[in-house]
mmCIF file as gemmi writes it, N, C-alpha and C atoms, coordinates in Angstrom:
data_model
loop_
_atom_site.group_PDB
_atom_site.id
_atom_site.type_symbol
_atom_site.label_atom_id
_atom_site.label_alt_id
_atom_site.label_comp_id
_atom_site.label_asym_id
_atom_site.label_entity_id
_atom_site.label_seq_id
_atom_site.pdbx_PDB_ins_code
_atom_site.Cartn_x
_atom_site.Cartn_y
_atom_site.Cartn_z
_atom_site.occupancy
_atom_site.B_iso_or_equiv
_atom_site.pdbx_formal_charge
_atom_site.auth_seq_id
_atom_site.auth_asym_id
_atom_site.pdbx_PDB_model_num
ATOM 1 N N . MET Axp A 1 ? -0.884 4.362 53.83 1 0 ? 1 A 1
ATOM 2 C CA . MET Axp A 1 ? -0.113 3.932 55.316 1 0 ? 1 A 1
ATOM 3 C C . MET Axp A 1 ? -0.201 2.782 53.803 1 0 ? 1 A 1
ATOM 4 N N . GLU Axp A 2 ? 1.718 2.324 54.742 1 0 ? 2 A 1
ATOM 5 C CA . GLU Axp A 2 ? 1.777 0.187 53.648 1 0 ? 2 A 1
ATOM 6 C C . GLU Axp A 2 ? 1.632 -0.5 53.848 1 0 ? 2 A 1
ATOM 7 N N . ASN Axp A 3 ? 1.331 -1.688 53.916 1 0 ? 3 A 1
ATOM 8 C CA . ASN Axp A 3 ? 1.305 -2.499 54.397 1 0 ? 3 A 1
ATOM 9 C C . ASN Axp A 3 ? 2.753 -3.075 54.467 1 0 ? 3 A 1
ATOM 10 N N . SER Axp A 4 ? 2.614 -3.867 55.54 1 0 ? 4 A 1
ATOM 11 C CA . SER Axp A 4 ? 4.204 -4.233 55.339 1 0 ? 4 A 1
ATOM 12 C C . SER Axp A 4 ? 4.437 -5.981 55.373 1 0 ? 4 A 1
ATOM 13 N N . LYS Axp A 5 ? 5.341 -5.953 55.031 1 0 ? 5 A 1
ATOM 14 C CA . LYS Axp A 5 ? 4.553 -7.471 54.49 1 0 ? 5 A 1
ATOM 15 C C . LYS Axp A 5 ? 5.531 -8.564 56.099 1 0 ? 5 A 1
ATOM 16 N N . SER Axp A 6 ? 4.876 -9.088 55.606 1 0 ? 6 A 1
ATOM 17 C CA . SER Axp A 6 ? 5.086 -10.784 56.575 1 0 ? 6 A 1
ATOM 18 C C . SER Axp A 6 ? 5.339 -11.731 55.911 1 0 ? 6 A 1
ATOM 19 N N . LYS Axp A 7 ? 6.355 -12.405 56.808 1 0 ? 7 A 1
ATOM 20 C CA . LYS Axp A 7 ? 6.866 -14.005 57.071 1 0 ? 7 A 1
ATOM 21 C C . LYS Axp A 7 ? 5.921 -15.122 56.984 1 0 ? 7 A 1
ATOM 22 N N . LEU Axp A 8 ? 4.53 -14.479 57.485 1 0 ? 8 A 1
ATOM 23 C CA . LEU Axp A 8 ? 3.409 -15.834 57.842 1 0 ? 8 A 1
ATOM 24 C C . LEU Axp A 8 ? 2.528 -15.656 57.289 1 0 ? 8 A 1
ATOM 25 N N . SER Axp A 9 ? 2.553 -14.273 56.529 1 0 ? 9 A 1
ATOM 26 C CA . SER Axp A 9 ? 1.334 -14.67 55.442 1 0 ? 9 A 1
ATOM 27 C C . SER Axp A 9 ? 2.183 -15.551 53.817 1 0 ? 9 A 1
ATOM 28 N N . ASN Axp A 10 ? 0.915 -16.194 53.349 1 0 ? 10 A 1
ATOM 29 C CA . ASN Axp A 10 ? 1.432 -16.508 51.979 1 0 ? 10 A 1
ATOM 30 C C . ASN Axp A 10 ? 1.727 -16.271 51.115 1 0 ? 10 A 1
ATOM 31 N N . THR Axp A 11 ? 1.024 -15.035 50.802 1 0 ? 11 A 1
ATOM 32 C CA . THR Axp A 11 ? 0.752 -13.301 49.896 1 0 ? 11 A 1
ATOM 33 C C . THR Axp A 11 ? 2.185 -12.842 50.02 1 0 ? 11 A 1
ATOM 34 N N . GLY Axp A 12 ? 2.493 -12.962 51.021 1 0 ? 12 A 1
ATOM 35 C CA . GLY Axp A 12 ? 3.711 -11.306 51.463 1 0 ? 12 A 1
ATOM 36 C C . GLY Axp A 12 ? 3.225 -10.528 52.762 1 0 ? 12 A 1
ATOM 37 N N . TYR Axp A 13 ? 2.325 -10.097 52.595 1 0 ? 13 A 1
ATOM 38 C CA . TYR Axp A 13 ? 1.856 -8.723 52.975 1 0 ? 13 A 1
ATOM 39 C C . TYR Axp A 13 ? 0.681 -9.703 54.727 1 0 ? 13 A 1
ATOM 40 N N . LYS Axp A 14 ? 0.829 -8.903 55.465 1 0 ? 14 A 1
ATOM 41 C CA . LYS Axp A 14 ? 0.422 -9.284 56.627 1 0 ? 14 A 1
ATOM 42 C C . LYS Axp A 14 ? -1.185 -9.302 56.677 1 0 ? 14 A 1
ATOM 43 N N . GLY Axp A 15 ? -1.819 -10.283 57.202 1 0 ? 15 A 1
ATOM 44 C CA . GLY Axp A 15 ? -3.195 -10.253 57.177 1 0 ? 15 A 1
ATOM 45 C C . GLY Axp A 15 ? -4.572 -11.123 56.246 1 0 ? 15 A 1
ATOM 46 N N . ILE Axp A 16 ? -3.064 -10.737 55.451 1 0 ? 16 A 1
ATOM 47 C CA . ILE Axp A 16 ? -3.989 -10.964 53.692 1 0 ? 16 A 1
ATOM 48 C C . ILE Axp A 16 ? -2.924 -12.754 53.717 1 0 ? 16 A 1
ATOM 49 N N . TYR Axp A 17 ? -3.668 -13.228 53.329 1 0 ? 17 A 1
ATOM 50 C CA . TYR Axp A 17 ? -3.925 -15.018 52.949 1 0 ? 17 A 1
ATOM 51 C C . TYR Axp A 17 ? -4.975 -15.211 51.705 1 0 ? 17 A 1
ATOM 52 N N . PHE Axp A 18 ? -4.157 -15.807 50.829 1 0 ? 18 A 1
ATOM 53 C CA . PHE Axp A 18 ? -5.019 -16.699 49.485 1 0 ? 18 A 1
ATOM 54 C C . PHE Axp A 18 ? -5.667 -18.054 49.991 1 0 ? 18 A 1
ATOM 55 N N . ASP Axp A 19 ? -6.634 -17.935 49.652 1 0 ? 19 A 1
ATOM 56 C CA . ASP Axp A 19 ? -7.333 -19.326 50.092 1 0 ? 19 A 1
ATOM 57 C C . ASP Axp A 19 ? -7.131 -19.485 48.803 1 0 ? 19 A 1
ATOM 58 N N . LYS Axp A 20 ? -6.212 -20.862 48.521 1 0 ? 20 A 1
ATOM 59 C CA . LYS Axp A 20 ? -6.477 -22.147 47.283 1 0 ? 20 A 1
ATOM 60 C C . LYS Axp A 20 ? -7.841 -22.054 47.272 1 0 ? 20 A 1
ATOM 61 N N . GLU Axp A 21 ? -8.619 -22.877 48.217 1 0 ? 21 A 1
ATOM 62 C CA . GLU Axp A 21 ? -9.648 -23.935 47.554 1 0 ? 21 A 1
ATOM 63 C C . GLU Axp A 21 ? -11.139 -23.302 47.507 1 0 ? 21 A 1
ATOM 64 N N . ARG Axp A 22 ? -10.697 -21.67 48.012 1 0 ? 22 A 1
ATOM 65 C CA . ARG Axp A 22 ? -12.101 -20.613 47.246 1 0 ? 22 A 1
ATOM 66 C C . ARG Axp A 22 ? -11.17 -19.561 46.015 1 0 ? 22 A 1
ATOM 67 N N . GLY Axp A 23 ? -9.96 -20.069 45.633 1 0 ? 23 A 1
ATOM 68 C CA . GLY Axp A 23 ? -9.458 -18.868 44.945 1 0 ? 23 A 1
ATOM 69 C C . GLY Axp A 23 ? -9.271 -17.501 45.124 1 0 ? 23 A 1
ATOM 70 N N . GLN Axp A 24 ? -9.128 -16.703 46.438 1 0 ? 24 A 1
ATOM 71 C CA . GLN Axp A 24 ? -9.888 -15.792 46.511 1 0 ? 24 A 1
ATOM 72 C C . GLN Axp A 24 ? -8.912 -15.301 48.042 1 0 ? 24 A 1
ATOM 73 N N . PHE Axp A 25 ? -8.538 -13.833 48.075 1 0 ? 25 A 1
ATOM 74 C CA . PHE Axp A 25 ? -7.486 -13.57 49.292 1 0 ? 25 A 1
ATOM 75 C C . PHE Axp A 25 ? -8.648 -13.309 50.375 1 0 ? 25 A 1
ATOM 76 N N . GLU Axp A 26 ? -8.066 -13.311 52.012 1 0 ? 26 A 1
ATOM 77 C CA . GLU Axp A 26 ? -8.712 -13.493 52.652 1 0 ? 26 A 1
ATOM 78 C C . GLU Axp A 26 ? -7.727 -12.24 53.792 1 0 ? 26 A 1
ATOM 79 N N . VAL Axp A 27 ? -8.612 -11.428 54.487 1 0 ? 27 A 1
ATOM 80 C CA . VAL Axp A 27 ? -8.562 -9.953 54.718 1 0 ? 27 A 1
ATOM 81 C C . VAL Axp A 27 ? -8.191 -10.76 57.042 1 0 ? 27 A 1
ATOM 82 N N . GLN Axp A 28 ? -7.436 -10.698 57.327 1 0 ? 28 A 1
ATOM 83 C CA . GLN Axp A 28 ? -8.157 -10.375 58.984 1 0 ? 28 A 1
ATOM 84 C C . GLN Axp A 28 ? -7.255 -9.448 59.489 1 0 ? 28 A 1
ATOM 85 N N . VAL Axp A 29 ? -7.502 -9.019 60.562 1 0 ? 29 A 1
ATOM 86 C CA . VAL Axp A 29 ? -6.764 -8.056 61.481 1 0 ? 29 A 1
ATOM 87 C C . VAL Axp A 29 ? -6.538 -8.555 62.403 1 0 ? 29 A 1
ATOM 88 N N . SER Axp A 30 ? -5.509 -8.718 63.27 1 0 ? 30 A 1
ATOM 89 C CA . SER Axp A 30 ? -5.381 -9.028 64.512 1 0 ? 30 A 1
ATOM 90 C C . SER Axp A 30 ? -4.407 -7.632 65.342 1 0 ? 30 A 1
ATOM 91 N N . HIS Axp A 31 ? -5.684 -7.84 66.954 1 0 ? 31 A 1
ATOM 92 C CA . HIS Axp A 31 ? -5.87 -7.196 67.797 1 0 ? 31 A 1
ATOM 93 C C . HIS Axp A 31 ? -5.504 -7.559 69.369 1 0 ? 31 A 1
ATOM 94 N N . LYS Axp A 32 ? -4.555 -6.841 69.713 1 0 ? 32 A 1
ATOM 95 C CA . LYS Axp A 32 ? -3.845 -7.743 70.781 1 0 ? 32 A 1
ATOM 96 C C . LYS Axp A 32 ? -4.533 -6.295 72.226 1 0 ? 32 A 1
ATOM 97 N N . SER Axp A 33 ? -5.393 -6.771 72.945 1 0 ? 33 A 1
ATOM 98 C CA . SER Axp A 33 ? -5.184 -6.9 74.176 1 0 ? 33 A 1
ATOM 99 C C . SER Axp A 33 ? -4.134 -6.402 75.258 1 0 ? 33 A 1
ATOM 100 N N . LEU Axp A 34 ? -3.982 -5.266 75.133 1 0 ? 34 A 1
ATOM 101 C CA . LEU Axp A 34 ? -3.136 -4.583 76.663 1 0 ? 34 A 1
ATOM 102 C C . LEU Axp A 34 ? -3.311 -5.37 78.036 1 0 ? 34 A 1
ATOM 103 N N . SER Axp A 35 ? -4.629 -5.486 78.198 1 0 ? 35 A 1
ATOM 104 C CA . SER Axp A 35 ? -5.339 -5.449 79.054 1 0 ? 35 A 1
ATOM 105 C C . SER Axp A 35 ? -5.318 -6.889 79.492 1 0 ? 35 A 1
ATOM 106 N N . ARG Axp A 36 ? -5.376 -8.163 78.388 1 0 ? 36 A 1
ATOM 107 C CA . ARG Axp A 36 ? -6.199 -9.44 78.834 1 0 ? 36 A 1
ATOM 108 C C . ARG Axp A 36 ? -4.311 -10.326 78.177 1 0 ? 36 A 1
ATOM 109 N N . LYS Axp A 37 ? -4.058 -9.235 77.45 1 0 ? 37 A 1
ATOM 110 C CA . LYS Axp A 37 ? -3.031 -9.717 76.468 1 0 ? 37 A 1
ATOM 111 C C . LYS Axp A 37 ? -3.423 -11.578 75.865 1 0 ? 37 A 1
ATOM 112 N N . ILE Axp A 38 ? -4.038 -10.756 75.16 1 0 ? 38 A 1
ATOM 113 C CA . ILE Axp A 38 ? -5.08 -12.141 74.324 1 0 ? 38 A 1
ATOM 114 C C . ILE Axp A 38 ? -5.303 -11.243 73.167 1 0 ? 38 A 1
ATOM 115 N N . THR Axp A 39 ? -4.556 -12.09 71.726 1 0 ? 39 A 1
ATOM 116 C CA . THR Axp A 39 ? -4.734 -11.493 70.39 1 0 ? 39 A 1
ATOM 117 C C . THR Axp A 39 ? -6.31 -11.657 69.69 1 0 ? 39 A 1
ATOM 118 N N . LYS Axp A 40 ? -6.741 -11.323 69.647 1 0 ? 40 A 1
ATOM 119 C CA . LYS Axp A 40 ? -7.96 -11.747 68.674 1 0 ? 40 A 1
ATOM 120 C C . LYS Axp A 40 ? -7.814 -11.214 67.571 1 0 ? 40 A 1
ATOM 121 N N . SER Axp A 41 ? -8.424 -11.824 66.564 1 0 ? 41 A 1
ATOM 122 C CA . SER Axp A 41 ? -8.308 -12.114 64.638 1 0 ? 41 A 1
ATOM 123 C C . SER Axp A 41 ? -9.81 -11.733 64.111 1 0 ? 41 A 1
ATOM 124 N N . ILE Axp A 42 ? -10.282 -10.949 63.692 1 0 ? 42 A 1
ATOM 125 C CA . ILE Axp A 42 ? -10.682 -9.567 63.562 1 0 ? 42 A 1
ATOM 126 C C . ILE Axp A 42 ? -11.709 -10.115 61.234 1 0 ? 42 A 1
ATOM 127 N N . TYR Axp A 43 ? -12.414 -10.871 61.104 1 0 ? 43 A 1
ATOM 128 C CA . TYR Axp A 43 ? -12.724 -11.086 59.707 1 0 ? 43 A 1
ATOM 129 C C . TYR Axp A 43 ? -12.971 -9.751 59.041 1 0 ? 43 A 1
ATOM 130 N N . VAL Axp A 44 ? -12.281 -9.582 58.002 1 0 ? 44 A 1
ATOM 131 C CA . VAL Axp A 44 ? -12.658 -8.604 56.893 1 0 ? 44 A 1
ATOM 132 C C . VAL Axp A 44 ? -13.608 -8.739 56.231 1 0 ? 44 A 1
ATOM 133 N N . GLY Axp A 45 ? -12.821 -10.036 55.215 1 0 ? 45 A 1
ATOM 134 C CA . GLY Axp A 45 ? -13.681 -10.555 54.055 1 0 ? 45 A 1
ATOM 135 C C . GLY Axp A 45 ? -12.746 -10.672 52.829 1 0 ? 45 A 1
ATOM 136 N N . LEU Axp A 46 ? -12.672 -11.485 51.754 1 0 ? 46 A 1
ATOM 137 C CA . LEU Axp A 46 ? -12.754 -12.412 50.841 1 0 ? 46 A 1
ATOM 138 C C . LEU Axp A 46 ? -12.594 -11.44 49.662 1 0 ? 46 A 1
ATOM 139 N N . TYR Axp A 47 ? -11.959 -11.849 49.455 1 0 ? 47 A 1
ATOM 140 C CA . TYR Axp A 47 ? -11.431 -10.738 47.829 1 0 ? 47 A 1
ATOM 141 C C . TYR Axp A 47 ? -10.635 -11.421 46.794 1 0 ? 47 A 1
ATOM 142 N N . GLU Axp A 48 ? -10.928 -10.694 45.112 1 0 ? 48 A 1
ATOM 143 C CA . GLU Axp A 48 ? -10.651 -11.64 44.407 1 0 ? 48 A 1
ATOM 144 C C . GLU Axp A 48 ? -9.872 -11.261 43.517 1 0 ? 48 A 1
ATOM 145 N N . SER Axp A 49 ? -8.635 -10.503 44.439 1 0 ? 49 A 1
ATOM 146 C CA . SER Axp A 49 ? -7.322 -9.402 43.88 1 0 ? 49 A 1
ATOM 147 C C . SER Axp A 49 ? -6.795 -8.959 44.968 1 0 ? 49 A 1
ATOM 148 N N . LEU Axp A 50 ? -5.456 -9.369 44.586 1 0 ? 50 A 1
ATOM 149 C CA . LEU Axp A 50 ? -4.048 -9.379 45.746 1 0 ? 50 A 1
ATOM 150 C C . LEU Axp A 50 ? -4.143 -7.295 46.059 1 0 ? 50 A 1
ATOM 151 N N . LYS Axp A 51 ? -4.943 -6.708 44.959 1 0 ? 51 A 1
ATOM 152 C CA . LYS Axp A 51 ? -5.203 -5.127 45.012 1 0 ? 51 A 1
ATOM 153 C C . LYS Axp A 51 ? -6.119 -4.79 45.893 1 0 ? 51 A 1
ATOM 154 N N . GLU Axp A 52 ? -7.195 -5.256 45.82 1 0 ? 52 A 1
ATOM 155 C CA . GLU Axp A 52 ? -8.282 -5.36 46.852 1 0 ? 52 A 1
ATOM 156 C C . GLU Axp A 52 ? -8.714 -5.035 48.001 1 0 ? 52 A 1
ATOM 157 N N . ALA Axp A 53 ? -7.915 -6.8 48.235 1 0 ? 53 A 1
ATOM 158 C CA . ALA Axp A 53 ? -7.544 -6.918 49.223 1 0 ? 53 A 1
ATOM 159 C C . ALA Axp A 53 ? -6.382 -6.211 50.173 1 0 ? 53 A 1
ATOM 160 N N . ILE Axp A 54 ? -5.566 -5.735 49.991 1 0 ? 54 A 1
ATOM 161 C CA . ILE Axp A 54 ? -4.804 -4.777 50.492 1 0 ? 54 A 1
ATOM 162 C C . ILE Axp A 54 ? -5.611 -3.367 50.856 1 0 ? 54 A 1
ATOM 163 N N . LYS Axp A 55 ? -6.064 -2.803 50.184 1 0 ? 55 A 1
ATOM 164 C CA . LYS Axp A 55 ? -7.257 -1.948 50.31 1 0 ? 55 A 1
ATOM 165 C C . LYS Axp A 55 ? -8.219 -1.981 50.942 1 0 ? 55 A 1
ATOM 166 N N . ALA Axp A 56 ? -8.727 -2.942 51.345 1 0 ? 56 A 1
ATOM 167 C CA . ALA Axp A 56 ? -9.549 -3.4 51.825 1 0 ? 56 A 1
ATOM 168 C C . ALA Axp A 56 ? -9.529 -2.997 53.471 1 0 ? 56 A 1
ATOM 169 N N . ARG Axp A 57 ? -7.626 -4.499 54.019 1 0 ? 57 A 1
ATOM 170 C CA . ARG Axp A 57 ? -7.314 -4.506 54.199 1 0 ? 57 A 1
ATOM 171 C C . ARG Axp A 57 ? -6.961 -2.763 55.271 1 0 ? 57 A 1
ATOM 172 N N . GLU Axp A 58 ? -5.877 -1.61 54.615 1 0 ? 58 A 1
ATOM 173 C CA . GLU Axp A 58 ? -5.663 -0.14 54.69 1 0 ? 58 A 1
ATOM 174 C C . GLU Axp A 58 ? -7.363 0.577 55.384 1 0 ? 58 A 1
ATOM 175 N N . GLU Axp A 59 ? -8.187 0.222 55.099 1 0 ? 59 A 1
ATOM 176 C CA . GLU Axp A 59 ? -9.578 1.478 55.021 1 0 ? 59 A 1
ATOM 177 C C . GLU Axp A 59 ? -10.018 0.865 56.405 1 0 ? 59 A 1
ATOM 178 N N . PHE Axp A 60 ? -10.141 -0.774 56.593 1 0 ? 60 A 1
ATOM 179 C CA . PHE Axp A 60 ? -10.746 -1.121 57.72 1 0 ? 60 A 1
ATOM 180 C C . PHE Axp A 60 ? -9.424 -0.506 58.501 1 0 ? 60 A 1
ATOM 181 N N . ILE Axp A 61 ? -8.204 -0.986 59.002 1 0 ? 61 A 1
ATOM 182 C CA . ILE Axp A 61 ? -7.616 -0.575 60.022 1 0 ? 61 A 1
ATOM 183 C C . ILE Axp A 61 ? -8.258 1.655 60.637 1 0 ? 61 A 1
ATOM 184 N N . LYS Axp A 62 ? -8.311 2.141 58.984 1 0 ? 62 A 1
ATOM 185 C CA . LYS Axp A 62 ? -7.872 3.623 59.038 1 0 ? 62 A 1
ATOM 186 C C . LYS Axp A 62 ? -9.446 4.17 60.168 1 0 ? 62 A 1
ATOM 187 N N . SER Axp A 63 ? -10.773 3.159 59.817 1 0 ? 63 A 1
ATOM 188 C CA . SER Axp A 63 ? -11.396 3.304 59.995 1 0 ? 63 A 1
ATOM 189 C C . SER Axp A 63 ? -11.715 3.573 61.69 1 0 ? 63 A 1
ATOM 190 N N . LEU Axp A 64 ? -10.678 1.986 62.185 1 0 ? 64 A 1
ATOM 191 C CA . LEU Axp A 64 ? -10.635 2.453 63.773 1 0 ? 64 A 1
ATOM 192 C C . LEU Axp A 64 ? -9.927 3.387 64.289 1 0 ? 64 A 1
ATOM 193 N N . PHE Axp A 65 ? -9.352 3.792 63.59 1 0 ? 65 A 1
ATOM 194 C CA . PHE Axp A 65 ? -8.823 5.026 64.147 1 0 ? 65 A 1
ATOM 195 C C . PHE Axp A 65 ? -9.402 6.604 63.98 1 0 ? 65 A 1
């Protein structure tokens, strides 16, 4: 699974943001409820490198299915 590029993320990867204060990459996955039309963000964690963050996000998404 390839991570899609995002215009909203400061890393260029959807759901992965660099936290300047912590010096780490934060991973979140958004889920939109079809019945309520509400978007929820699920916090996945903080990671030292972008590579680790990408891997964690991909593994988390795979675990949902």
